[in-house]
C-alpha positions in Angstrom: -31.7 10.2 2.6 -29.1 8.4 1.0 -29.0 6.7 -2.1 -26.5 4.0 -2.7 -25.8 2.0 -6.2 -24.8 -1.7 -5.6 -24.1 -3.7 -8.6 -22.0 -6.7 -10.0 -19.8 -7.3 -12.5 -18.4 -10.2 -14.3 -15.0 -9.2 -14.5 -14.7 -6.2 -12.2 -13.2 -2.8 -13.6 -10.7 -0.9 -11.4 -8.8 2.4 -12.3 -5.6 0.6 -11.4 -3.3 -2.0 -10.0 0.3 -1.1 -8.2 3.4 -2.4 -6.8 6.1 -0.9 -4.3 8.9 -2.7 -3.6 11.7 -2.4 -0.9 9.5 -2.1 2.1 10.0 -3.2 5.6 7.1 -4.5 8.0 7.4 -3.2 11.4 5.5 -5.3 13.9 4.8 -3.7 17.2 2.8 -6.2 19.7 1.6 -3.9 22.5 -0.4 -4.4 25.6 -4.1 -3.2 24.9 -3.6 -0.9 27.7 -0.6 1.1 26.2 -1.8 1.4 22.7 -2.5 5.3 23.3 1.2 5.7 24.8 2.2 3.8 21.4 0.1 5.8 19.0 1.5 9.2 20.6 4.5 8.5 20.3 4.3 7.2 16.4 2.7 10.5 16.0 5.7 12.4 17.3 8.5 10.6 14.8 10.8 12.9 13.5 10.0 14.8 10.1 12.5 12.7 8.6 10.1 9.8 8.8 8.1 10.9 5.5 5.1 8.6 6.1 3.6 5.2 6.4 3.1 2.9 3.3 0.2 1.0 5.1 -0.9 0.1 9.0 -3.1 -2.3 10.3 -4.0 -3.4 13.6 -4.7 -7.1 14.9 -5.8 -8.2 18.2 -3.6 -11.1 19.5 -5.9 -12.0 22.3 -7.9 -9.7 25.0 -4.5 -8.2 26.4 -2.6 -7.4 23.6 -2.9 -6.3 20.1 -0.1 -5.8 17.3 0.4 -2.9 14.9 1.6 -3.8 11.5 3.7 -0.9 9.9 5.0 -0.7 6.6 7.5 1.9 5.7 9.9 1.8 2.8 13.3 1.4 3.4 14.7 4.9 4.0 11.9 5.7 6.0 12.6 2.6 8.6 16.2 3.9 8.5 15.1 7.3 9.9 12.5 6.0 12.1 14.4 2.7 13.8 16.3 4.2 16.6 13.1 6.0 17.8 10.8 3.3 17.3 13.0 0.8 18.9 13.3 3.2 22.0 9.7 3.6 22.8 8.8 0.3 22.0 11.4 -1.1 24.7 8.8 -0.3 27.5 7.3 -3.3 29.7 5.3 -5.8 27.3 6.0 -4.3 24.0 7.8 -6.4 21.5 9.1 -5.7 18.1 9.5 -7.8 15.1 11.0 -6.5 11.8 10.6 -8.0 8.4 12.4 -6.6 5.7 12.2 -7.1 1.7 8.4 -6.7 1.8 6.2 -5.9 -1.2 2.9 -4.1 -1.6 0.2 -4.5 -4.0 -2.5 -2.2 -4.1 -5.6 -2.2 -6.4 -7.5 1.4 -6.7 -11.0 1.1 -8.0 -14.5 3.4 -7.8 -16.5 2.7 -4.9 -15.6 -0.8 -3.8 -17.6 -0.7 -1.1 -20.9 -0.8 -3.2 -19.7 -3.5 -5.7 -19.9 -7.2 -4.9 -17.2 -9.8 -5.0 -14.1 -7.4 -4.9 -12.4 -9.1 -1.7 -13.2 -12.6 -3.0 -11.6 -11.8 -6.8 -8.5 -10.5 -5.1 -7.8 -13.3 -2.5 -9.2 -16.3 -4.8 -7.3 -15.2 -7.4 -4.1 -15.2 -5.2 -4.9 -18.7 -3.3 -5.6 -20.1 -6.5 -1.9 -18.9 -7.6 -0.8 -20.1 -3.9 0.8 -16.7 -3.2 0.8 -16.0 0.5 -0.4 -12.8 1.8 1.1 -11.4 4.9 -1.6 -9.0 5.7 -4.1 -7.1 4.0 -6.4 -4.5 4.3 -9.6 -2.9 2.6 -10.7 0.6 2.4 -13.9 2.1 0.5 -11.8 2.5 -2.9 -8.7 0.4 -2.3 -7.3 -3.2 -1.1 -3.9 -3.3 0.0 -2.0 -6.9 0.2 1.5 -7.1 2.0 3.6 -9.9 0.2 7.2 -11.2 0.6 10.1 -10.3 -1.8 9.3 -12.1 -5.1 5.7 -12.3 -4.8 4.7 -8.8 -5.5 5.1 -9.0 -9.3 3.5 -12.2 -9.6 0.6 -11.1 -7.6 0.2 -7.9 -10.0 0.4 -10.2 -13.1 -2.2 -12.2 -11.4 -4.4 -9.2 -10.7 -3.9 -7.7 -14.0 -5.4 -10.8 -15.5 -8.3 -11.3 -13.0 -9.5 -7.4 -13.1 -10.0 -5.0 -16.1 -8.0 -1.6 -16.0 -10.0 0.5 -18.8 -7.5 2.7 -20.6 -8.2 5.2 -23.6 -6.8 4.8 -26.8 
């Protein structure tokens, strides 16, 4: 038997809110029946590609999906030729958006707490901050934004959430 604590806070506490700038969004549109091949190619990128900062997948329709891969600019430079080569297969398209920014919240057990996503998204919508893509996990929320909006989103979220500090 598993015990789960579920609770609500009027102002939500998080461990921290971070901002990472100088990122590239690599969008690969893939026929659904090619996703395994593309996934294997991504796994085999050279060691010079240190890591992805964030990755999501969207279904475009019943035949195509899109991978949204966020890398920092130096990792994109290292991966660019390889990704361009293996996405040049039939049916794949590649779209690159530079100068992106990633804001992410870290918290204790977001999955057990009400209102996390609503507090994030409604705060940003109220300030008219457009989100390119977002992802939520058990203890984190990631928001990809265009250049110049990351710092603004960071400030808005710092007002919307409490980050406990020691004195």
